[in-house]
Every structure is written in C-alpha cells, then in structure tokens.
BAFI-3210 file (N, C-alpha, C; in Angstrom, 3 decimals, decimal comma, padded with zeros to 6 digits):
// residues 118
n [1|2|3|4|5|6|7|8|9|10|11|12|13|14|15|16|17|18|19|20|21|22|23|24|25|26|27|28|29|30|31|32|33|34|35|36|37|38|39|40|41|42|43|44|45|46|47|48|49|50|51|52|53|54|55|56|57|58|59|60|61|62|63|64|65|66|67|68|69|70|71|72|73|74|75|76|77|78|79|80|81|82|83|84|85|86|87|88|89|90|91|92|93|94|95|96|97|98|99|100|101|102|103|104|105|106|107|108|109|110|111|112|113|114|115|116|117|118]
n.u [014,611|013,550|012,471|010,367|009,307|008,434|006,444|004,629|003,840|002,251|-000,153|-003,689|-004,756|-005,489|-004,428|-001,809|-001,107|-001,278|000,635|002,966|003,270|003,686|005,917|007,853|008,171|009,047|011,452|012,961|012,822|013,020|014,885|014,533|015,147|014,048|012,315|011,046|009,116|007,541|006,019|005,225|005,616|008,157|009,624|012,612|014,632|016,431|015,635|012,911|010,056|007,744|005,116|003,252|-000,048|-002,524|-005,986|-008,301|-010,912|-010,655|-010,613|-008,559|-005,294|-003,573|-001,490|000,946|002,342|005,049|005,695|003,675|002,874|004,847|004,564|003,284|000,753|-000,571|-002,685|-004,743|-005,005|-003,989|-004,936|-005,751|-007,079|-007,589|-005,091|-001,969|000,598|001,011|-000,027|-002,255|-003,082|-005,778|-005,652|-007,691|-007,662|-005,442|-006,030|-007,108|-005,071|-003,697|-001,684|-000,395|000,426|003,013|004,448|004,017|005,458|008,030|008,276|008,090|010,459|012,357|011,789|012,375|015,117|016,138|015,797|017,149|019,139|018,595]
n.v [-063,385|-060,860|-060,465|-058,539|-058,416|-061,063|-061,047|-059,256|-060,724|-062,653|-061,490|-060,659|-060,212|-057,459|-055,943|-056,719|-055,526|-052,786|-052,589|-053,469|-051,505|-049,166|-050,015|-050,248|-047,543|-046,414|-047,857|-048,250|-045,799|-043,707|-044,510|-045,651|-047,934|-051,260|-053,407|-056,014|-055,160|-055,331|-057,281|-056,238|-054,584|-052,201|-049,047|-047,219|-044,251|-043,099|-043,414|-044,318|-044,256|-044,953|-047,367|-050,343|-051,472|-053,874|-053,253|-053,653|-054,371|-055,520|-053,847|-052,748|-051,221|-049,625|-046,993|-045,940|-043,190|-042,317|-039,965|-038,021|-035,442|-033,802|-033,702|-031,981|-032,457|-031,313|-031,673|-032,765|-035,478|-037,390|-039,120|-039,077|-040,988|-041,311|-041,604|-040,511|-039,973|-041,175|-040,875|-041,801|-043,143|-044,692|-046,973|-048,370|-049,574|-049,935|-047,997|-045,957|-044,576|-041,480|-039,169|-037,388|-038,817|-039,699|-037,360|-037,100|-039,331|-038,463|-036,211|-037,463|-038,919|-036,854|-035,727|-037,955|-038,302|-036,179|-036,946|-038,265|-041,104|-043,978]
n.w [045,350|047,496|050,999|051,162|048,568|048,404|050,385|049,189|046,928|048,093|048,597|047,983|044,564|043,787|045,927|045,670|043,233|043,907|045,998|044,641|042,660|044,254|045,736|043,714|042,948|045,394|045,977|043,530|042,138|044,029|045,896|048,460|051,179|051,617|053,855|056,007|058,687|061,789|060,635|058,223|054,984|054,982|054,639|054,393|054,516|056,125|058,832|058,981|057,005|055,396|055,317|054,414|054,982|055,132|054,645|057,260|056,660|054,244|052,053|050,567|050,545|053,104|052,747|054,595|056,359|058,266|060,935|060,398|061,153|060,222|057,527|054,677|053,526|051,335|049,530|050,973|050,941|052,713|055,654|059,164|060,790|063,567|064,674|066,184|065,180|062,669|059,310|056,635|053,375|051,873|049,463|047,125|044,691|041,898|040,064|041,605|042,779|043,219|041,276|042,919|045,100|044,727|045,145|047,865|048,743|048,036|049,698|052,196|052,156|052,230|054,762|056,314|055,809|057,215|059,768|062,792|062,911|064,833]
ca.u [013,505|013,721|011,295|009,267|008,688|007,738|005,230|003,709|003,301|001,283|-001,364|-004,701|-004,307|-005,599|-003,444|-000,508|-000,873|-001,040|001,911|004,050|003,404|004,294|007,243|008,732|008,466|009,826|012,783|013,701|012,873|013,373|016,027|014,246|015,492|012,838|012,478|009,829|009,152|006,204|005,329|004,713|006,634|008,564|010,582|013,405|015,690|017,373|015,068|011,643|009,193|006,497|004,861|001,970|-000,850|-003,797|-007,177|-008,942|-012,152|-010,334|-010,962|-007,395|-004,020|-003,243|-000,120|001,112|003,495|005,520|005,889|002,651|002,807|005,873|004,212|002,412|-000,579|-001,013|-003,917|-005,723|-005,098|-003,601|-005,903|-005,206|-007,776|-007,479|-003,702|-001,278|001,838|000,989|-001,139|-002,276|-004,004|-006,324|-005,740|-008,591|-007,252|-004,334|-006,606|-007,476|-003,879|-003,470|-000,296|000,190|000,994|004,462|004,964|004,011|006,606|009,236|008,313|008,379|011,876|013,090|011,591|013,095|016,553|016,490|015,641|018,361|019,078|018,807]
ca.v [-062,541|-060,399|-060,703|-057,616|-058,896|-062,307|-060,627|-058,654|-061,782|-063,459|-060,708|-060,744|-059,569|-055,994|-055,434|-057,007|-054,491|-051,526|-052,673|-053,565|-050,182|-048,268|-050,556|-049,880|-046,109|-046,165|-048,468|-048,068|-044,410|-042,767|-045,011|-046,149|-049,316|-051,999|-054,536|-056,384|-054,735|-055,554|-058,180|-055,449|-053,905|-050,976|-048,366|-046,222|-043,499|-042,979|-043,969|-044,987|-043,258|-045,441|-048,810|-050,772|-052,297|-054,258|-052,749|-054,703|-054,774|-056,092|-052,876|-052,194|-051,110|-048,339|-046,554|-045,186|-042,301|-042,001|-038,533|-037,320|-034,024|-033,065|-033,691|-030,843|-032,925|-030,195|-031,967|-033,365|-036,900|-038,220|-039,089|-039,455|-042,182|-041,392|-041,820|-039,285|-039,749|-041,758|-040,571|-042,814|-043,068|-046,013|-047,253|-049,499|-050,198|-049,226|-046,843|-044,893|-043,917|-040,205|-038,835|-036,627|-039,735|-039,712|-036,177|-037,429|-040,214|-037,624|-035,403|-038,373|-039,238|-035,680|-035,654|-039,087|-038,057|-035,190|-037,588|-038,861|-042,562|-044,528]
ca.w [045,747|048,876|051,843|050,852|047,328|048,740|051,097|048,205|046,066|048,851|048,800|046,924|043,330|043,773|046,887|045,073|042,221|044,608|046,698|043,659|042,055|045,240|046,040|042,609|043,060|046,602|045,941|042,275|041,696|045,093|046,638|049,799|051,508|051,973|054,771|056,723|060,085|062,356|059,716|057,107|054,183|055,670|053,772|055,107|053,876|057,232|060,057|058,684|056,386|054,807|055,382|053,861|055,871|054,521|055,313|058,074|056,012|052,938|051,016|049,899|051,253|053,708|052,523|055,839|056,423|059,616|061,187|059,628|061,516|059,487|056,110|054,366|053,131|050,505|048,800|051,869|050,616|053,846|056,749|060,472|061,293|065,020|065,102|066,590|064,442|061,327|058,405|055,583|052,245|051,570|048,025|046,924|043,427|041,256|039,371|042,548|043,312|042,532|040,973|044,030|046,095|044,505|045,828|049,291|048,941|047,978|050,915|053,310|052,084|052,706|056,215|056,900|055,723|058,223|061,070|063,356|062,948|066,179]
c.u [013,699|012,422|010,108|008,550|007,912|006,417|004,188|003,066|002,285|-000,056|-002,401|-004,290|-004,379|-004,598|-002,025|-000,139|-000,521|000,335|003,089|004,327|004,136|005,714|008,245|009,128|009,396|011,265|013,563|013,804|013,398|014,506|015,781|014,824|014,214|013,183|011,103|010,033|007,719|005,371|004,783|005,862|006,899|009,714|011,282|014,345|016,815|016,845|013,793|010,643|007,817|006,358|003,488|001,266|-002,169|-004,950|-007,871|-010,226|-011,920|-010,599|-009,761|-006,174|-003,883|-001,770|000,145|002,424|003,819|005,689|004,940|002,553|003,805|005,608|003,196|000,969|-001,285|-002,339|-005,004|-005,906|-004,885|-004,545|-005,274|-005,831|-007,575|-006,069|-003,028|-000,063|001,768|-000,247|-001,117|-003,265|-004,467|-006,487|-006,590|-008,348|-006,119|-004,829|-006,945|-006,270|-003,628|-001,977|000,379|000,781|002,519|005,107|005,000|005,174|007,898|009,385|008,664|009,861|012,714|012,982|012,400|014,600|017,038|016,390|016,955|018,180|019,408|019,662]
c.v [-062,145|-060,584|-059,780|-058,062|-060,188|-062,003|-060,114|-059,732|-062,673|-062,740|-060,982|-059,866|-058,038|-055,358|-055,610|-055,928|-053,156|-051,530|-052,720|-052,217|-049,232|-048,710|-050,129|-048,403|-045,850|-046,658|-048,071|-046,623|-043,463|-043,247|-045,400|-047,551|-050,000|-053,169|-054,900|-055,980|-054,806|-056,459|-057,493|-054,884|-052,509|-050,350|-047,248|-045,494|-043,403|-043,725|-044,782|-043,986|-043,771|-046,930|-049,090|-051,640|-052,610|-053,685|-053,903|-055,222|-055,361|-055,152|-052,262|-052,190|-049,710|-048,074|-045,539|-044,406|-041,997|-040,485|-037,675|-035,840|-033,182|-033,018|-032,595|-031,259|-031,852|-030,434|-032,615|-034,854|-037,790|-038,018|-039,589|-040,731|-042,388|-041,622|-040,480|-038,971|-040,156|-041,299|-041,611|-042,455|-044,495|-046,142|-048,503|-050,223|-049,369|-047,938|-045,684|-044,141|-042,623|-039,951|-038,122|-037,535|-039,802|-038,504|-036,396|-038,370|-039,396|-036,790|-036,271|-038,745|-038,073|-035,539|-036,753|-038,865|-037,057|-035,769|-038,225|-040,375|-043,052|-045,767]
c.w [047,220|049,677|051,540|049,588|047,570|049,454|050,094|047,346|046,768|049,038|047,707|045,739|043,362|044,744|046,343|044,057|042,876|045,250|045,727|043,016|043,004|045,599|044,965|042,684|044,241|046,497|044,688|041,807|042,766|045,987|048,082|049,954|051,967|052,876|055,321|058,179|060,599|061,446|058,480|056,278|054,755|054,884|054,539|054,158|054,886|058,455|059,806|058,166|055,989|055,108|054,802|054,894|055,173|055,327|056,038|057,443|054,620|051,786|050,320|050,797|051,816|053,427|053,625|055,848|057,880|059,722|060,354|059,928|060,735|057,982|055,837|054,070|052,302|049,788|049,668|051,668|051,835|055,027|058,037|061,027|062,793|065,545|065,407|065,729|062,974|060,561|057,291|054,483|051,981|050,061|047,850|045,607|042,845|040,596|040,312|043,099|042,540|042,291|042,133|045,113|045,957|045,182|047,341|049,628|048,979|049,242|052,129|053,333|052,604|054,225|056,894|056,883|056,768|059,639|061,514|063,430|064,351|066,080]
res [m|n|p|v|e|a|y|i|l|k|q|p|k|s|n|q|e|i|m|s|f|c|h|d|i|l|v|n|q|l|g|f|s|a|a|i|k|w|g|l|p|y|y|t|g|n|k|g|a|v|y|f|n|r|d|k|n|g|e|g|v|h|i|c|f|m|r|g|k|k|l|s|n|f|d|g|l|l|q|w|h|g|r|k|l|v|v|s|y|l|a|t|s|l|e|t|i|p|e|s|l|i|q|h|f|e|e|a|l|e|v|d|k|k|s|v|k|i]
***
C-alpha cells in the first residue's frame, strides 16, 4: 500500500469514499502520479495539479485545483474561497460529486502538462 492509499484509509468513512473515488480516477484513469505533500494527497502530471484537503468543519473534502486561473470552470463548480491561485470543490458525500468534476480533472491535467517542471 502506498502512502496516499494509507492516508485515505485513515479518514472517516464518507471522506474515505470521496477520496478513494477521486484517487481512482486521477491515478488509474488519467495517469496522475500520487504522493503525500504538505501532509495531504497530492497529484501531479508534470508539476502539480490537484490535492485533497479535509474540510475544517468536518463537512467533507475539498478537492483543490492548482493554477485555478488557468481552468475554465465552465459550470461554476469550482470556488475561490478567498484564495488567489487555488480553486476547489467541497464534496460532502460521494453522491454529491457531479460528473463534470472528471472534466475538471482532465482540464487540470492538460494545464499541468503544459507547466514547466521545477
């Protein structure tokens, strides 16, 4: 078991379901690399695209997208929450995750692949 999967298994059940679902799409379907960075699951194609962060109020998982200004946010799903670079979607249960989130993952991967690796 890798460190990201171990992290996910330590989460409360609803967060575990959300993270496992998204992890599977990001790694197995889209080819992101997964690691723990800043103590959180972090996904890269080239430089860094997506990470998960538990909601401070315990209401779910923030699915965060790096370089939010470069994403189209075609459906208004992604929120800034006072941040300058990162946008996120708060998933409160597996059932609340819209299908369009996968399109956001795909777009984030394309933006990330165009980024210069440091």
